[in-house]
C-alpha positions in Angstrom: -6.8 3.4 -21.7 -3.7 1.8 -21.0 -2.6 -1.1 -23.6 -3.3 -4.4 -22.2 0.2 -5.6 -22.2 0.9 -2.5 -20.2 -1.4 -3.0 -17.8 -0.4 -6.6 -17.2 3.0 -5.3 -16.5 1.7 -2.9 -14.0 0.1 -5.4 -12.2 3.0 -7.9 -12.2 5.1 -4.9 -10.8 2.7 -4.2 -8.1 2.1 -8.1 -7.2 5.5 -9.0 -6.9 7.1 -6.1 -5.3 4.5 -6.0 -2.6 4.4 -9.7 -1.9 8.0 -10.1 -1.5 8.0 -6.9 0.8 5.2 -8.5 2.6 6.9 -11.7 3.0 10.3 -10.2 4.3 8.5 -8.0 6.5 10.2 -4.7 5.1 8.5 -1.7 5.8 10.8 0.9 4.2 12.8 -0.9 1.4 16.1 0.1 0.6 17.3 1.0 -3.1 19.4 -2.1 -2.8 16.6 -4.3 -2.0 14.4 -2.8 -4.9 17.4 -3.5 -7.3 17.8 -6.6 -6.3 14.2 -7.5 -6.5 14.0 -5.9 -9.8 17.2 -7.7 -10.9 15.9 -11.0 -9.9 12.3 -10.8 -11.5 12.9 -8.6 -14.1 10.2 -6.1 -13.5 10.8 -2.6 -14.7 13.5 -0.9 -16.8 14.7 1.4 -13.9 14.2 -0.1 -10.1 12.8 3.1 -9.1 9.4 2.1 -11.0 9.3 -0.3 -7.6 9.2 2.5 -5.3 5.5 3.7 -5.3 4.1 0.0 -5.0 6.6 -0.6 -2.2 5.5 2.2 -0.3 1.8 1.4 -0.5 2.1 -2.3 -0.1 0.2 -1.9 3.2 -3.0 -0.3 0.7 -2.8 -3.3 -1.7 -2.5 -6.1 1.0 -4.2 -4.3 4.0 -5.7 -6.8 6.6 -4.6 -9.8 4.2 -1.1 -9.4 5.5 -2.0 -11.8 8.4 -2.9 -14.6 5.8 0.5 -13.9 3.9 2.0 -14.4 7.2 0.3 -17.6 7.7 1.3 -18.7 4.1 5.0 -17.9 5.2 4.6 -20.5 8.1 3.1 -22.9 6.0 6.2 -22.3 3.7 8.6 -23.0 6.8 6.7 -26.3 6.9 7.6 -27.1 3.3 4.4 -26.7 1.6 4.8 -24.3 -1.1 1.8 -25.3 -3.0 -0.6 -24.8 -0.2 1.1 -21.5 0.7 0.8 -20.1 -3.0 -2.8 -21.1 -3.2 -3.5 -19.2 0.0 -2.0 -16.0 -1.2 -3.8 -16.4 -4.6 -6.7 -16.9 -2.9 -6.5 -13.6 -1.3 -5.3 -11.8 -4.1 -7.6 -8.8 -5.4 -9.2 -9.4 -8.6 -7.8 -5.9 -10.0 -4.1 -7.1 -9.3 -4.1 -10.4 -11.1 -2.6 -10.9 -14.4 -1.5 -13.4 -17.1 -3.4 -15.9 -19.2 -5.1 -18.4 -16.7 -3.1 -18.6 -13.4 0.2 -20.1 -14.9 2.3 -16.8 -14.8 0.9 -15.6 -11.6 1.4 -18.9 -10.0 5.2 -19.2 -11.4 5.9 -15.8 -10.1 4.3 -16.6 -6.7 6.0 -19.5 -6.3 9.4 -17.7 -6.9 8.5 -14.8 -4.7 8.0 -17.3 -1.9 11.2 -19.0 -2.8 13.1 -15.9 -2.9 11.8 -14.2 0.3 12.2 -17.5 1.9 16.0 -17.9 1.0 16.4 -14.3 2.2 14.7 -14.7 5.4 16.7 -17.7 6.3 20.0 -16.0 5.5 19.1 -13.1 7.9 17.4 -11.0 5.4 18.4 -7.4 4.4 16.7 -4.0 5.5 13.9 -3.5 8.3 12.3 -6.5 9.3 
């Protein structure tokens, strides 16, 4: 069994990577996108570690992607707290990490702000 800290880190990599790519609607992330994501969120020692979660984001979110897009629309209306709560409410239990909800909530807000900023600037990659 993986040590708890390692498991928490893996969950964070999966959550942040897949949520971000879902928010910006990037289906085939470029190496540049993953490197930037890793730089911004300090997820892994090597951005290559983000490739598997990136390629499997549809598996992780599946039909929940519609709710993520609704949360994105609420974010466009300026309600980041409601967007975060909506996303966290549909996040699978196995993907949850951090003590309480503080760390995950902070990451969710950061991902939403970053994705919104990228999307507002015209984004990157294939949307």
